[in-house]
N, C-alpha and C positions, 0 to 999 in steps of 0.2 A: 584309731583304736581308743576305746573307752578306758580310762584309767581306773584303778581300784578306788580312788577317792570319789570319782563320779558315780560309781556303782553304790558306794556307801551313802553319798549325798542323796541319791534318788530314793533309797530306802528311808533315810531320815525324813525327807520331805513327805513321803507317804505316811509314815508313822505320826508325824506332827499333825497331819490333817485328818487322822483317824485315831485319835487318842482314846476314844471310848470303846473301840473294837479290840477284841482279843486277836492278836496277829500271830499266825503260826510261822515257823521257820520256812515252810514250803511257800507261803504267801510272800514272805520277804524275798526269797530267792526268785520268785516270779517277777516281782517288781524290778529286781536288779537284772533280769534277763539271764539268769544262771540256773543250772541244776542245783539241787540241794547240796550235793557233795562239793561242787565247785564253789558255791556260795560260802560254805563252811571254811574252805581253804582260803578264800579271799579274805574273810574276816580274821582268821588267825594270822595271816601274813600282814595285813594292814594295821589291825588294832591290837593284836595279841590276845584277843578274847574270842570265845565262841559266839555264835549268833544269840544264844540264850542269855549269856552274860551281857551282850550288847544291849538287849532289851532292858535288862535290869539297870544298866548304867544310864540309860536314857530316861528312866522313870522320874517323875516329880518326887516320889517318895525317897528315891536314892539321893537326889539332890538335897532334899531337906535333911536327910541323915547327916550329910557333910556339913550342914550349917548348925547342927545341934551340938556344938562344942560346949563343954562345961564353962559357964560364964565366969566363974571365979578364976579359972586358969587363964582365960582370955584376958580378963582384967589385969591379972598379974603381968602378962606379957606386954600389955599396953603400957603399964607403969614403967616397964624396963626401958622404954625408948624404942624408936623405929629403925635405927640403923642396925645392921647385923647380917648374919649369914642367910643365904637362900640360893638355890641353884635351879636352873632349867636343865633337867637331865644332868649331863656332866659339863654344861657350859656355864661359866661364871660370867655374869653380866654386870658391867659397870656403866652407870648413867652419868653423863655430863650435860648440863643445860647450857644453851647458847647464852652469851652475854647480852645485856640490854642493847648494846651497840650493834651486835650481830643481828638481833631481832629487828631493830629499826631499819637496818640497811637491806633486809631481805636476803642476807647471805652474800652480799656483794664482796667479791674477792675470794670467795670459797669455791674450790673446784670439787665437783661431785661427779663420780662415776656411777652409772646406773645401768640396769638391764632387766630382762625378763628371764624367768626360769620356771620349770615345773618343780613341784614340791609335793609332799604328802597331802596337801590340802588344795591341790589344783594349781592353776597358774598364779605366780606371784611376781611382783616387781620389787627390786631391792636397790637401794642407793647408799653410797658411802663416800666419806672423804677422809682426810688424814687423821681426823679426830674420832672417827667411829661410824657406825651404821646410822644414817640419818633418815632412812625411809624403808618401810617394808609394808606392802599392801597385797591384797589378794584380788583376783579378777575372775569373773565368771565367763568372760569371753575375751578374745584377743582385742587389744587396743594399741594404738600407735604410741601413746605416751601416758604415763600415770598422772592424772590431774593433780592428785594430792601432793606429789613431789613439786610441781610447779607452784602450788599454793603456799607451801611451807618455805620454799627456797626460790622465790621469783627472780632474784638477781644473781643467783649462783651460776657459775660456768658449768655446763652439763656435757658429759661425754658418755655415749652409750657403748656398753660391752656386754653382750649376752653371755659370752663365754666366761668372763670373770664373774658375772652374776651367778652363773650356775655353780661355780666353785664355791662362792660364798654361801649360797643356799644350801649346798651340801654340808658345809661346816655348821650351819644353823640348825638344820633339820635332821641330819643323820646322827643317830646315837653312836657314841664312841669317838667323836672327833676330839674331845678333851681340850678345847680351846677356851681362852678367855676372850670374850667379845666386848667391845665398847660401843655404847649407844650415845649419839650426839643429837640432841633434840632442841627445837625451838619451843620454849615453855615459859608460861607465866609462873609466878611464885607458887600459886595454888596448884597448877598443873604439875609442876615439879614435885611437890609434896605427894600428890596422889600417885604419880607414876613411880616414885620411889617406894611408896607403900605397896603397890602392886608387885614390885620385885621381891617382896618378902613372902608372897603366897607360894607355898611349895607345889610342885607339879603333882597332880592328882587330888588337890584340895580345892575347896571353894570358899568364898566369903560373900558378904552382902555389901551393897552400897553404903548402908548405914554404918556398918562396922569400919569400912574404910574411912568414912567421915569422922568417926570417933578417933580412929588411929592418927589422923592428921590434925586433931585438935579442933575440929569443927563439927560437933555431933549433929547439928541441925542442917548440915549441908549435903545430905544424901543426893538430892537432885543435881547439885553442882558437881558432885563426884561422878554421876552418870554422864554429865556433859564433858567432863575431863576425860573419861574413858572413851567417849565417842570421838574425841579429838586426838587420840593417841596416834602419832605418826609412824610408830614402829610396832606393827602387829606382832603377836606371838612372843617376841622377846620381852616386851613390856606386856605382861599377860592380863590384859583387860578381859579376856575371855573367861577368866576364873572368878569374875564377879557376877552374881546373879541376884534376882529379887528374893526377898525374904520368903515368898510363897514357894520357892523352888522352881518357878517357871523360868525357862530360858528363852528370852526374847530380846529383840532390839540390838543385835550385834551389827556393827557397821559393815562387816563383810559377809553378812548373811547368817540367819539362825542355824541353818543346817551345818554351816562351817564351824560355828561355835560349838554345837553339839558334837560334831566329829572330833574337834580338838579335845573336848572334855572326855569323850569316850576313849580316845587314843591315850591320853595322859593317865586315865584311870584304868587302862587296859591291862596292866599286869595281872595275870590270873589270881595271884595271891591277894591283890588289893580288892578286886571285884568280888571275890569269894568271902571277904571279910564280913560283909553284911549278912551273908547266909549263915555264918557260924555264930554270929553274935546272939547272946541271950536277950530275951525281952527286957527292955529298959536299960540295957548295957550301953554306955556312952560310946560314940564313935571315936576312934583313936586318931583320926586325921585332924590335927590341931593347927590352926593358923596363928603364927606368932607375929605380932606387930610391935614395932618399937619406934618411938618418936625420934625425929631427927630435924636438924635445921636444913640449911641449903647446901651443906657440904656434900661432897661426892659420896654416893652410896654404892656399896658392893653387895651382890647377892650370891651367897654360896649355900651349900646344903650339908 
């Protein structure tokens, strides 16, 4: 049975390859293999928006509008420092970086439980230990083992439990779980700074690689920020999907462009949020503001 996400992904792939064409809702429904009425219900259930709002949220112009925050306000928040509140829906995320010794040993002596589970964005693998979630990745097809888990924790003791993984995935992706989640990651000093900065981006908002570079005190390191985003071992919870190019083009996501677009649409999918751009007067600044605050290597907490 084809999941709602797979139907959405098929439409996103079609739209991404036909950007210059005006696409009707009927055409989108045909791509998804659904009637128009069924297609409408699927989108309301999965993304919280109508297909018409879905098209708006996918547009380059919409992405650019989220990047056009008043610079003076952004500068003020940069000056305030990078630690501070931010939340993923109602989940508070705390990030802890592995020690240099743990990095060097490849996780020797660390016990990691992992497993596969379905989620709103397809098949995912999740791994965790006593100190937090240390792995979260997406898969377009079934695999025997998530390679990135082995890369990041080559010497750890691994135990598979798909049932426990499904319970944890529900806590991560289902609205209303109200939990505080810990993330435990192997990270260089620079990666740690970038990933902590990502935790400050509110759900439904976007920023650019250059803004993150400025936020971590390295304004000329936008390319290095992109590399750090690509090395993110815990997808979604460390929201590298909320960073895009200054042009508004969404490309180059480690787990697929269509999945990144699906995440952004779903996070921007509250009807009130998507309709905000419709009601704005010409020249009116967008109200989605990203607040970045500098921090050292201390533990960072994200709340909202």
